[in-house]
py3Dmol code that shows the C-alpha trace and the ligand (Angstrom):
import py3Dmol

protein = """\
ATOM      1  CA  UNK A   1      62.163 168.259  84.853  1.00  0.00           C
ATOM      2  CA  UNK A   2      58.562 167.902  85.990  1.00  0.00           C
ATOM      3  CA  UNK A   3      57.844 166.259  89.335  1.00  0.00           C
ATOM      4  CA  UNK A   4      56.191 163.417  87.489  1.00  0.00           C
ATOM      5  CA  UNK A   5      59.192 162.674  85.276  1.00  0.00           C
ATOM      6  CA  UNK A   6      61.476 162.922  88.278  1.00  0.00           C
ATOM      7  CA  UNK A   7      59.322 160.432  90.194  1.00  0.00           C
ATOM      8  CA  UNK A   8      59.351 158.037  87.253  1.00  0.00           C
ATOM      9  CA  UNK A   9      63.141 158.227  86.974  1.00  0.00           C
ATOM     10  CA  UNK A  10      63.529 157.622  90.706  1.00  0.00           C
ATOM     11  CA  UNK A  11      61.261 154.605  90.393  1.00  0.00           C
ATOM     12  CA  UNK A  12      63.355 153.303  87.551  1.00  0.00           C
ATOM     13  CA  UNK A  13      66.459 153.727  89.661  1.00  0.00           C
ATOM     14  CA  UNK A  14      64.868 151.554  92.338  1.00  0.00           C
ATOM     15  CA  UNK A  15      64.170 148.765  89.877  1.00  0.00           C
ATOM     16  CA  UNK A  16      66.391 145.733  89.895  1.00  0.00           C
ATOM     17  CA  UNK A  17      68.033 144.981  86.566  1.00  0.00           C
ATOM     18  CA  UNK A  18      70.011 141.819  87.208  1.00  0.00           C
ATOM     19  CA  UNK A  19      72.355 140.185  84.732  1.00  0.00           C
ATOM     20  CA  UNK A  20      71.682 136.644  85.921  1.00  0.00           C
ATOM     21  CA  UNK A  21      74.619 135.319  83.926  1.00  0.00           C
ATOM     22  CA  UNK A  22      77.005 137.385  86.069  1.00  0.00           C
ATOM     23  CA  UNK A  23      75.294 137.588  89.446  1.00  0.00           C
ATOM     24  CA  UNK A  24      76.781 135.515  92.314  1.00  0.00           C
ATOM     25  CA  UNK A  25      74.555 132.461  92.698  1.00  0.00           C
ATOM     26  CA  UNK A  26      73.311 133.287  96.198  1.00  0.00           C
ATOM     27  CA  UNK A  27      71.950 136.650  95.023  1.00  0.00           C
ATOM     28  CA  UNK A  28      70.370 135.031  91.966  1.00  0.00           C
ATOM     29  CA  UNK A  29      68.874 132.377  94.231  1.00  0.00           C
ATOM     30  CA  UNK A  30      67.341 134.982  96.557  1.00  0.00           C
ATOM     31  CA  UNK A  31      65.759 136.843  93.627  1.00  0.00           C
ATOM     32  CA  UNK A  32      64.540 133.553  92.169  1.00  0.00           C
ATOM     33  CA  UNK A  33      62.840 132.289  95.311  1.00  0.00           C
ATOM     34  CA  UNK A  34      61.265 135.704  95.892  1.00  0.00           C
ATOM     35  CA  UNK A  35      59.903 135.776  92.339  1.00  0.00           C
ATOM     36  CA  UNK A  36      58.639 132.259  91.733  1.00  0.00           C
ATOM     37  CA  UNK A  37      55.994 132.128  94.446  1.00  0.00           C
ATOM     38  CA  UNK A  38      54.163 130.398  95.961  1.00  0.00           C
ATOM     39  CA  UNK A  39      56.026 127.137  95.412  1.00  0.00           C
ATOM     40  CA  UNK A  40      54.446 123.820  96.361  1.00  0.00           C
ATOM     41  CA  UNK A  41      56.545 121.607  98.600  1.00  0.00           C
ATOM     42  CA  UNK A  42      57.543 118.025  97.823  1.00  0.00           C
ATOM     43  CA  UNK A  43      58.209 116.282 101.107  1.00  0.00           C
ATOM     44  CA  UNK A  44      60.411 113.500  99.834  1.00  0.00           C
ATOM     45  CA  UNK A  45      61.024 110.210 101.610  1.00  0.00           C
ATOM     46  CA  UNK A  46      63.832 107.897 100.483  1.00  0.00           C
ATOM     47  CA  UNK A  47      65.793 104.950 101.824  1.00  0.00           C
ATOM     48  CA  UNK A  48      69.587 104.712 101.770  1.00  0.00           C
ATOM     49  CA  UNK A  49      71.597 101.641 100.788  1.00  0.00           C
ATOM     50  CA  UNK A  50      72.201 101.122 104.516  1.00  0.00           C
ATOM     51  CA  UNK A  51      68.431 100.937 105.061  1.00  0.00           C
ATOM     52  CA  UNK A  52      68.239 104.321 106.834  1.00  0.00           C
ATOM     53  CA  UNK A  53      65.160 106.308 105.881  1.00  0.00           C
ATOM     54  CA  UNK A  54      65.464 109.958 104.928  1.00  0.00           C
ATOM     55  CA  UNK A  55      62.950 112.809 104.702  1.00  0.00           C
ATOM     56  CA  UNK A  56      63.516 116.297 103.245  1.00  0.00           C
ATOM     57  CA  UNK A  57      61.384 119.088 101.729  1.00  0.00           C
ATOM     58  CA  UNK A  58      61.982 120.572  98.248  1.00  0.00           C
ATOM     59  CA  UNK A  59      60.126 123.591  96.888  1.00  0.00           C
ATOM     60  CA  UNK A  60      61.709 123.478  93.446  1.00  0.00           C
ATOM     61  CA  UNK A  61      58.847 121.120  92.698  1.00  0.00           C
ATOM     62  CA  UNK A  62      56.026 120.567  90.279  1.00  0.00           C
ATOM     63  CA  UNK A  63      54.059 118.104  88.124  1.00  0.00           C
ATOM     64  CA  UNK A  64      54.863 117.639  84.430  1.00  0.00           C
ATOM     65  CA  UNK A  65      52.570 115.120  82.819  1.00  0.00           C
ATOM     66  CA  UNK A  66      49.719 112.692  83.290  1.00  0.00           C
ATOM     67  CA  UNK A  67      50.489 109.795  80.909  1.00  0.00           C
ATOM     68  CA  UNK A  68      52.909 108.931  82.399  1.00  0.00           C
ATOM     69  CA  UNK A  69      52.411 110.916  85.599  1.00  0.00           C
ATOM     70  CA  UNK A  70      55.678 112.785  86.103  1.00  0.00           C
ATOM     71  CA  UNK A  71      56.665 114.770  89.172  1.00  0.00           C
ATOM     72  CA  UNK A  72      59.925 116.680  89.429  1.00  0.00           C
ATOM     73  CA  UNK A  73      61.951 118.370  92.112  1.00  0.00           C
ATOM     74  CA  UNK A  74      65.468 119.749  92.270  1.00  0.00           C
ATOM     75  CA  UNK A  75      68.055 119.266  95.009  1.00  0.00           C
ATOM     76  CA  UNK A  76      70.729 121.970  94.767  1.00  0.00           C
ATOM     77  CA  UNK A  77      74.448 121.689  95.399  1.00  0.00           C
ATOM     78  CA  UNK A  78      76.591 123.869  97.602  1.00  0.00           C
ATOM     79  CA  UNK A  79      80.260 123.763  98.562  1.00  0.00           C
ATOM     80  CA  UNK A  80      79.623 122.079 101.890  1.00  0.00           C
ATOM     81  CA  UNK A  81      76.986 119.712 100.453  1.00  0.00           C
ATOM     82  CA  UNK A  82      77.681 118.837  96.808  1.00  0.00           C
ATOM     83  CA  UNK A  83      75.075 116.062  97.007  1.00  0.00           C
ATOM     84  CA  UNK A  84      72.099 115.953  99.372  1.00  0.00           C
ATOM     85  CA  UNK A  85      71.160 112.638 100.973  1.00  0.00           C
ATOM     86  CA  UNK A  86      67.871 112.536  99.063  1.00  0.00           C
ATOM     87  CA  UNK A  87      69.681 112.644  95.709  1.00  0.00           C
ATOM     88  CA  UNK A  88      72.286 110.075  96.787  1.00  0.00           C
ATOM     89  CA  UNK A  89      69.528 107.697  97.910  1.00  0.00           C
ATOM     90  CA  UNK A  90      67.561 108.120  94.686  1.00  0.00           C
ATOM     91  CA  UNK A  91      70.671 107.542  92.551  1.00  0.00           C
ATOM     92  CA  UNK A  92      71.299 104.318  94.469  1.00  0.00           C
ATOM     93  CA  UNK A  93      67.742 102.962  94.656  1.00  0.00           C
ATOM     94  CA  UNK A  94      65.793 104.649  91.843  1.00  0.00           C
ATOM     95  CA  UNK A  95      62.819 105.048  94.180  1.00  0.00           C
ATOM     96  CA  UNK A  96      61.215 107.754  96.309  1.00  0.00           C
ATOM     97  CA  UNK A  97      57.909 108.987  97.672  1.00  0.00           C
ATOM     98  CA  UNK A  98      56.643 112.545  97.247  1.00  0.00           C
ATOM     99  CA  UNK A  99      54.415 113.414 100.186  1.00  0.00           C
ATOM    100  CA  UNK A 100      52.415 116.630 100.035  1.00  0.00           C
ATOM    101  CA  UNK A 101      53.315 119.084 102.806  1.00  0.00           C
ATOM    102  CA  UNK A 102      50.324 120.388 104.742  1.00  0.00           C
ATOM    103  CA  UNK A 103      49.661 122.944 107.455  1.00  0.00           C
ATOM    104  CA  UNK A 104      49.129 120.476 110.331  1.00  0.00           C
ATOM    105  CA  UNK A 105      52.646 119.137 109.726  1.00  0.00           C
ATOM    106  CA  UNK A 106      54.324 122.473 108.932  1.00  0.00           C
ATOM    107  CA  UNK A 107      56.682 122.392 111.930  1.00  0.00           C
ATOM    108  CA  UNK A 108      57.708 118.785 111.288  1.00  0.00           C
ATOM    109  CA  UNK A 109      58.255 119.471 107.587  1.00  0.00           C
ATOM    110  CA  UNK A 110      60.368 122.516 108.439  1.00  0.00           C
ATOM    111  CA  UNK A 111      62.424 120.410 110.878  1.00  0.00           C
ATOM    112  CA  UNK A 112      63.259 117.911 108.133  1.00  0.00           C
ATOM    113  CA  UNK A 113      64.708 120.788 106.074  1.00  0.00           C
ATOM    114  CA  UNK A 114      67.642 121.067 108.482  1.00  0.00           C
ATOM    115  CA  UNK A 115      70.897 119.323 107.668  1.00  0.00           C
ATOM    116  CA  UNK A 116      71.372 115.953 109.336  1.00  0.00           C
ATOM    117  CA  UNK A 117      74.111 113.394 108.667  1.00  0.00           C
ATOM    118  CA  UNK A 118      73.100 110.539 106.331  1.00  0.00           C
ATOM    119  CA  UNK A 119      72.887 108.044 109.198  1.00  0.00           C
ATOM    120  CA  UNK A 120      70.145 110.096 110.881  1.00  0.00           C
ATOM    121  CA  UNK A 121      66.562 109.064 110.155  1.00  0.00           C
ATOM    122  CA  UNK A 122      64.465 112.240 109.877  1.00  0.00           C
ATOM    123  CA  UNK A 123      61.300 110.229 110.546  1.00  0.00           C
ATOM    124  CA  UNK A 124      62.621 109.846 114.118  1.00  0.00           C
ATOM    125  CA  UNK A 125      63.955 113.389 114.433  1.00  0.00           C
ATOM    126  CA  UNK A 126      60.647 114.957 113.370  1.00  0.00           C
ATOM    127  CA  UNK A 127      58.490 112.306 115.075  1.00  0.00           C
ATOM    128  CA  UNK A 128      56.937 111.174 111.812  1.00  0.00           C
ATOM    129  CA  UNK A 129      55.417 107.760 111.184  1.00  0.00           C
ATOM    130  CA  UNK A 130      56.776 105.676 108.298  1.00  0.00           C
ATOM    131  CA  UNK A 131      53.899 103.888 106.549  1.00  0.00           C
ATOM    132  CA  UNK A 132      54.676 101.041 104.143  1.00  0.00           C
ATOM    133  CA  UNK A 133      54.459 101.900 100.458  1.00  0.00           C
ATOM    134  CA  UNK A 134      52.760  99.473  98.081  1.00  0.00           C
ATOM    135  CA  UNK A 135      55.194  99.484  95.150  1.00  0.00           C
ATOM    136  CA  UNK A 136      58.438 101.164  96.233  1.00  0.00           C
ATOM    137  CA  UNK A 137      60.732 100.476  99.169  1.00  0.00           C
ATOM    138  CA  UNK A 138      60.891 103.946 100.779  1.00  0.00           C
ATOM    139  CA  UNK A 139      58.051 104.444 103.255  1.00  0.00           C
ATOM    140  CA  UNK A 140      55.381 107.118 102.958  1.00  0.00           C
ATOM    141  CA  UNK A 141      54.926 109.761 105.616  1.00  0.00           C
ATOM    142  CA  UNK A 142      51.733 108.638 107.376  1.00  0.00           C
ATOM    143  CA  UNK A 143      51.019 112.204 108.568  1.00  0.00           C
ATOM    144  CA  UNK A 144      50.817 113.448 104.965  1.00  0.00           C
ATOM    145  CA  UNK A 145      47.410 112.838 103.353  1.00  0.00           C
ATOM    146  CA  UNK A 146      48.747 112.526  99.781  1.00  0.00           C
ATOM    147  CA  UNK A 147      51.665 110.298  98.808  1.00  0.00           C
ATOM    148  CA  UNK A 148      52.990 109.607  95.317  1.00  0.00           C
ATOM    149  CA  UNK A 149      55.133 106.482  95.091  1.00  0.00           C
ATOM    150  CA  UNK A 150      57.703 107.226  92.383  1.00  0.00           C
ATOM    151  CA  UNK A 151      60.250 105.377  90.304  1.00  0.00           C
ATOM    152  CA  UNK A 152      63.107 107.422  88.871  1.00  0.00           C
ATOM    153  CA  UNK A 153      62.290 108.540  85.319  1.00  0.00           C
ATOM    154  CA  UNK A 154      65.402 110.639  84.657  1.00  0.00           C
ATOM    155  CA  UNK A 155      68.026 112.822  86.269  1.00  0.00           C
ATOM    156  CA  UNK A 156      68.836 116.091  84.533  1.00  0.00           C
ATOM    157  CA  UNK A 157      72.041 117.791  85.722  1.00  0.00           C
ATOM    158  CA  UNK A 158      71.518 121.572  85.640  1.00  0.00           C
ATOM    159  CA  UNK A 159      75.046 122.959  85.705  1.00  0.00           C
ATOM    160  CA  UNK A 160      77.782 122.033  88.133  1.00  0.00           C
ATOM    161  CA  UNK A 161      79.271 123.441  91.308  1.00  0.00           C
ATOM    162  CA  UNK A 162      77.653 125.690  93.880  1.00  0.00           C
ATOM    163  CA  UNK A 163      74.100 126.777  93.094  1.00  0.00           C
ATOM    164  CA  UNK A 164      73.636 124.120  90.446  1.00  0.00           C
ATOM    165  CA  UNK A 165      70.846 121.593  90.757  1.00  0.00           C
ATOM    166  CA  UNK A 166      69.801 118.176  89.576  1.00  0.00           C
ATOM    167  CA  UNK A 167      66.270 117.894  88.290  1.00  0.00           C
ATOM    168  CA  UNK A 168      64.876 114.607  89.561  1.00  0.00           C
ATOM    169  CA  UNK A 169      61.985 113.440  87.426  1.00  0.00           C
ATOM    170  CA  UNK A 170      59.974 110.577  88.841  1.00  0.00           C
ATOM    171  CA  UNK A 171      57.245 108.485  87.338  1.00  0.00           C
ATOM    172  CA  UNK A 172      54.486 108.238  89.934  1.00  0.00           C
ATOM    173  CA  UNK A 173      53.337 104.627  89.922  1.00  0.00           C
ATOM    174  CA  UNK A 174      50.951 104.670  92.857  1.00  0.00           C
ATOM    175  CA  UNK A 175      48.951 107.387  94.620  1.00  0.00           C
ATOM    176  CA  UNK A 176      47.496 107.347  98.134  1.00  0.00           C
ATOM    177  CA  UNK A 177      44.892 109.968  99.091  1.00  0.00           C
ATOM    178  CA  UNK A 178      43.483 109.910 102.620  1.00  0.00           C
ATOM    179  CA  UNK A 179      39.702 110.027 102.806  1.00  0.00           C
ATOM    180  CA  UNK A 180      39.793 112.971 105.212  1.00  0.00           C
ATOM    181  CA  UNK A 181      40.911 115.311 102.394  1.00  0.00           C
ATOM    182  CA  UNK A 182      38.168 114.119 100.034  1.00  0.00           C
ATOM    183  CA  UNK A 183      34.779 115.733  99.487  1.00  0.00           C
ATOM    184  CA  UNK A 184      32.393 114.053  97.021  1.00  0.00           C
ATOM    185  CA  UNK A 185      35.258 111.858  95.856  1.00  0.00           C
ATOM    186  CA  UNK A 186      37.492 114.817  94.939  1.00  0.00           C
ATOM    187  CA  UNK A 187      40.526 116.282  96.665  1.00  0.00           C
ATOM    188  CA  UNK A 188      39.349 119.391  98.500  1.00  0.00           C
ATOM    189  CA  UNK A 189      42.048 122.025  99.061  1.00  0.00           C
ATOM    190  CA  UNK A 190      40.311 123.358 102.173  1.00  0.00           C
ATOM    191  CA  UNK A 191      40.601 119.895 103.720  1.00  0.00           C
ATOM    192  CA  UNK A 192      44.090 119.229 102.338  1.00  0.00           C
ATOM    193  CA  UNK A 193      45.482 122.552 103.646  1.00  0.00           C
ATOM    194  CA  UNK A 194      48.672 122.489 101.555  1.00  0.00           C
ATOM    195  CA  UNK A 195      51.531 124.823 102.450  1.00  0.00           C
ATOM    196  CA  UNK A 196      53.865 126.575 100.047  1.00  0.00           C
ATOM    197  CA  UNK A 197      57.222 128.315 100.170  1.00  0.00           C
ATOM    198  CA  UNK A 198      57.560 132.029  99.550  1.00  0.00           C
ATOM    199  CA  UNK A 199      60.730 134.138  99.366  1.00  0.00           C
ATOM    200  CA  UNK A 200      62.994 134.513 102.410  1.00  0.00           C
ATOM    201  CA  UNK A 201      61.965 132.318 105.343  1.00  0.00           C
ATOM    202  CA  UNK A 202      58.219 132.579 104.666  1.00  0.00           C
ATOM    203  CA  UNK A 203      55.527 129.977 104.112  1.00  0.00           C
ATOM    204  CA  UNK A 204      52.045 130.540 102.690  1.00  0.00           C
ATOM    205  CA  UNK A 205      48.653 128.892 102.472  1.00  0.00           C
ATOM    206  CA  UNK A 206      46.545 129.135  99.306  1.00  0.00           C
ATOM    207  CA  UNK A 207      43.391 131.217  99.164  1.00  0.00           C
ATOM    208  CA  UNK A 208      40.725 130.255  96.638  1.00  0.00           C
ATOM    209  CA  UNK A 209      39.670 133.293  94.595  1.00  0.00           C
ATOM    210  CA  UNK A 210      36.016 133.896  93.621  1.00  0.00           C
ATOM    211  CA  UNK A 211      36.988 133.996  89.923  1.00  0.00           C
ATOM    212  CA  UNK A 212      36.922 130.604  88.209  1.00  0.00           C
ATOM    213  CA  UNK A 213      38.763 129.475  85.110  1.00  0.00           C
ATOM    214  CA  UNK A 214      36.377 130.528  82.362  1.00  0.00           C
ATOM    215  CA  UNK A 215      36.805 127.521  80.072  1.00  0.00           C
ATOM    216  CA  UNK A 216      36.041 125.001  82.810  1.00  0.00           C
ATOM    217  CA  UNK A 217      32.756 124.086  84.463  1.00  0.00           C
TER     218      UNK A 217
END
"""
ligand_1 = """\
31
FMN
C 60.348 124.349 102.726
C 61.705 123.980 102.249
C 61.936 123.863 100.888
C 63.208 123.484 100.419
N 63.420 123.375 99.070
C 64.619 122.970 98.618
C 64.843 122.780 97.214
O 63.956 122.941 96.372
N 66.092 122.374 96.822
C 67.086 122.135 97.718
O 68.192 121.761 97.314
N 66.891 122.300 99.043
C 65.690 122.681 99.512
N 65.485 122.820 100.855
C 66.562 122.460 101.772
C 66.621 120.934 101.961
O 65.394 120.443 102.461
C 67.749 120.638 102.953
O 68.987 120.940 102.345
C 67.742 119.230 103.484
O 68.693 119.139 104.526
C 68.118 118.195 102.449
O 68.104 116.959 103.115
P 68.818 115.652 102.616
O 70.305 115.895 102.638
O 68.395 114.647 103.638
O 68.336 115.340 101.233
C 64.250 123.230 101.341
C 64.010 123.371 102.718
C 62.761 123.740 103.157
C 62.514 123.871 104.642
"""
view = py3Dmol.view(width=600, height=400)
view.addModel(protein, "pdb")
view.setStyle({"model": 0}, {"cartoon": {"style": "trace"}})
view.addModel(ligand_1, "xyz")
view.setStyle({"model": 1}, {"stick": {}})
view.zoomTo()
view.show()
């Protein structure tokens, strides 16, 4: 066998061929979060039936429509936590706020990703300021420059048991954008400084490429 063929076979042997229908969920999860990158981060604020506010980040997150404006994120289930506080609060109240996670608040956002009992208010733990929302009951995170006030649109169960998720789709009914992330009336990413989740424990910041979408001005 030529050196070249041998090299190619060795490379093939180093590939990952994963049967995702059979793989234990943690391994599938690790491959998933390493592959789908960078992921934007929904920093979700909710209020429990007991009136306790809750904040948590979710990187299984994106936007899905503009009329109506739909945002979605997905809390996962594990054996020790079949239902996260965020999901329980949304099921009970039908309301939440998606705050955009930014670099100046990276450490605080990361702190709110730790597990706290439902009676703990992560606004206090992470020294965040609750700002009143206009339409929904849960407060916005004042330190986040973009806040979408959302009403629950639908819940989509995605499997059951460990590793499963619930897709939470919210209709955004009101948007706040702080003037300090605006340039000429438009949201400027260099002022917004959003952060994203990568694989493993890593975060990223976006870099604008010199190439522009060719069908847009
Ligand atoms: C940057 C970041 C992104 C996260 N993304 C998700 C996610 O998409 N889905 C999920 O279930 N947990 C995610 N987590 C973990 C939750 O934030 C964590 O379980 C949190 O404790 C949930 O809080 P809650 O019980 O108050 O809802 C993420 C954590 C961090 C730090």
